[in-house]
C-alpha positions, -999 to 999 in steps of 0.1 A, spaced: 330 -48 -499 295 -41 -485 264 -46 -509 235 -21 -505 235 14 -492 246 22 -458 225 41 -435 234 61 -407 226 44 -371 195 59 -355 194 65 -319 165 48 -301 142 70 -283 116 60 -255 80 63 -271 62 96 -259 37 88 -231 8 105 -249 -16 90 -222 3 111 -196 2 140 -217 -35 139 -220 -39 134 -182 -17 161 -175 -35 184 -198 -69 176 -184 -57 179 -149 -39 213 -156 -74 225 -174 -95 213 -143 -71 229 -119 -71 262 -137 -109 263 -139 -112 252 -101 -90 280 -90 -105 306 -113 -141 301 -97 -148 309 -60 -174 281 -58 -147 255 -72 -120 270 -52 -139 262 -20 -145 227 -32 -108 225 -39 -97 233 -6 -123 213 11 -110 181 -6 -74 193 -3 -79 191 35 -83 153 33 -51 147 15 -32 146 47 -50 119 63 -50 99 30 -13 100 28 -8 93 65 -34 62 65 -15 49 33 19 54 43 17 39 80 -2 11 68 20 1 40 50 3 61 37 -19 87 26 -42 59 59 -46 43 73 -58 78 45 -81 84 44 -94 49 80 -101 47 77 -118 83 46 -140 68 67 -147 36 96 -161 58 73 -181 79 56 -197 47 90 -209 36 99 -222 70 110 -258 69 84 -266 98 52 -277 83 30 -264 111 45 -229 107 40 -231 70 4 -242 75 -3 -214 100 10 -186 75 -5 -201 45 -40 -201 66 -37 -164 74 -26 -156 40 -54 -173 22 -78 -159 47 -72 -124 43 -67 -127 5 -101 -142 2 -120 -114 20 -129 -80 7 -110 -52 20 -142 -34 29 -154 -65 49 -120 -64 67 -124 -29 76 -158 -35 90 -147 -65 111 -117 -49 127 -138 -16 132 -169 -31 148 -160 -68 158 -125 -72 165 -119 -39 185 -146 -44 209 -134 -80 217 -100 -68 220 -109 -42 246 -126 -70 264 -96 -92 264 -75 -65 277 -99 -55 305 -97 -92 317 -59 -90 314 -54 -58 330 -82 -62 357 -57 -63 386 -44 -28 377 -77 -15 371 -89 -29 406 -62 -10 423 -72 22 405 -41 25 385 -58 28 352 -94 30 339 -112 2 321 -107 1 284 -134 6 259 -137 3 221 -144 43 222 -106 45 234 -95 35 200 -103 61 172 -114 49 138 -82 61 120 -62 36 140 -88 9 133 -86 18 95 -48 16 96 -48 -19 114 -75 -34 88 -54 -21 56 -22 -35 73 -37 -69 82 -53 -71 46 -22 -59 25 3 -78 45 -12 -109 30 -6 -98 -6 27 -85 1 36 -117 17 30 -135 -16 52 -109 -33 80 -115 -11 77 -152 -14 78 -152 -51 109 -131 -48 125 -156 -24 118 -184 -48 133 -164 -77 165 -162 -62 185 -195 -74 189 -220 -47 224 -227 -55 234 -195 -41 219 -203 -8 237 -235 -10 268 -218 -17 266 -197 12 260 -225 36 289 -242 19 312 -214 30 303 -217 67 277 -189 70 243 -196 91 209 -198 76 202 -164 89 233 -149 75 225 -165 42 191 -152 39 202 -116 53 232 -112 31 226 -132 -1 187 -139 -5 170 -108 7 191 -83 -11 183 -102 -44 147 -107 -36 142 -70 -27 157 -61 -61 134 -84 -80 100 -74 -61 106 -36 -60 86 -27 -89 56 -49 -74 59 -32 -41 56 1 -57 25 -12 -77 11 -23 -46 15 9 -30 -5 25 -58 -34 1 -47 -28 8 -13 -37 45 -20 -68 38 -41 -80 13 -12 -74 38 13 -105 54 0 -125 27 19 -119 43 50 -143 70 45 -171 43 54 -156 46 90 -157 86 90 -123 87 86 -116 126 71 -96 115 41 -102 128 6 -134 107 -1 -149 114 31 -147 153 29 -159 152 -8 -188 131 2 -197 154 32 -194 185 11 -213 168 -19 -241 158 4 -246 192 19 -242 214 -12 -255 188 -40 -225 199 -60 -218 161 -70 -202 168 -103 -177 195 -91 -168 178 -59 -161 140 -71 -139 158 -101 -118 173 -74 -119 141 -54 -108 119 -85 -79 149 -93 -63 143 -61 -62 106 -62 -48 106 -99 -22 130 -85 -11 104 -59 -12 72 -79 1 84 -111 30 99 -94 36 62 -78 32 46 -113 56 68 -127 79 60 -99 73 22 -107 80 26 -142 115 45 -134 126 19 -111 115 -10 -137 138 7 -163 169 15 -140 167 -22 -128 162 -34 -164 193 -16 -175 213 -27 -144 208 -63 -150 222 -60 -187 
């Protein structure tokens, strides 16, 4: 016999994301007002033309950073001290420099030096007339920007991957080796799948940061969202309307990625139960 009243079990519901509702309402209001005014429509179209470059730079740099970051994480976990020290040196160096400084350095220092080194290596071919001497002008600023973002973010992603590798119980690695698997097969079939599952939400969050930091490429003249807005605002002095449009497009990109990260975290959390 039970004591006290018996209440029906209530189903749990996820809290309503009022922050998202507020942003969507504000964004929809701004979008309607922009499309209803001829002047605002021009601003909207100009900034929209830079979305493709922004997405291209962010996606290409991020995908290459994933590969390079994973390689650095494996090198930092190497049993050889010299390899670990070299990987740690690169990671700490890149993490300690502002992304804007890396952009300037790659664009205006490393690129001319690289062109000079390639000219020395390829001098026999140039002497035979098979190819023209290389110049820094042969490398466009979009390529330089992607290279800089890749080098910078690979260091951050390397630490994410390293933490993910260390989160996998060492007993599983030992079990794989005990079963006769090589270290490579143990890493590939046991450690890496679990590591990727653990760090997936963090990787999505890093992609959000990559989209935001891609706005820095505008300092090199790359025609992304920020650059298109900056040029238009400087020529028309419509700073308020233009940078509202710039903020709108960046919010659309970053909030979409943030929501994807939340969905991944929820699904991974449910699958672990």
